[in-house]
N, C-alpha and C positions, 0 to 999 in steps of 0.2 A: 503495500500501498502506500511505499514512497511515491513523494511527487504529489498526491492528492491534498485536496484543500479542502477544509470544512465547509459545510453549506451553513453553518451558524454566523450568521453579522457578527456576533461578539466573541468570536472564537480567538484565543489571546489577549483580550483588553479585560482588563481587572477591575472589579466593582469601584477600588481605589483611583483608577485612570477614569472610568465615567462621571464618578463623583465629581473628580478633579475639574475635568472639561466643561460638565455641567454647571460648576459654580462660576468657572470662568465667564462661561458665555451668558449666563442669566443673572448670576449672583443670590444669594440666600433667600431674599426678601421676596423673588419673583418666583424662586422655586418652590417657597413655601406657597405661595398662592396659586400655583399650577399643581402641587402634590400636597394636600394639606396634611404634613405628617409633623408631631411637636418636634422632632429633631432638627427640621429646618426652619422653625419658628421661634424656637426658644435656646437662646445662646447655642446657634450652630455652631458646630466644628466639622472636618472630615471624620476625624476619630470616633465621635459620639454618635455621627450618622452612620457610618461604617459599622460598627456595633447594632445598632438597630437593623439597619439594612440585613444584615447575614443570619438575625433570627427573625427577619419576619418578611416571608416571600412575597405577599400582597403587594407589601411596600417596594420591595426589590423588582419585582416587574414592573411596576409602575416607572420606577426610577430609567431601568434599562428600556423600556417604551420611550420615554424623553429622550434619552439620549440617541436611539436609532431615530425618531421624529427628528432629532435636531442636526444629527448627519445627515439626513436626505434631504432637508431644507437648506443647508451649508454646502452641500455636495461635497462634503471631506469624507 
């Protein structure tokens, strides 16, 4: 299976990379309006958000979906 690429658009991208790129693009305040979770609205940080997202699949799915949407919109 050498030379084959994964069909997963998130393959090779860590949750920390996703979160960092979204914060750079939107900022915490806007992310907190788009995805209404406490870790984005109350004293946000990458570390605390990663802890929450790793334990909460529904929230992680929303963050990953926002990242994919952002990638499509920006063409990156």
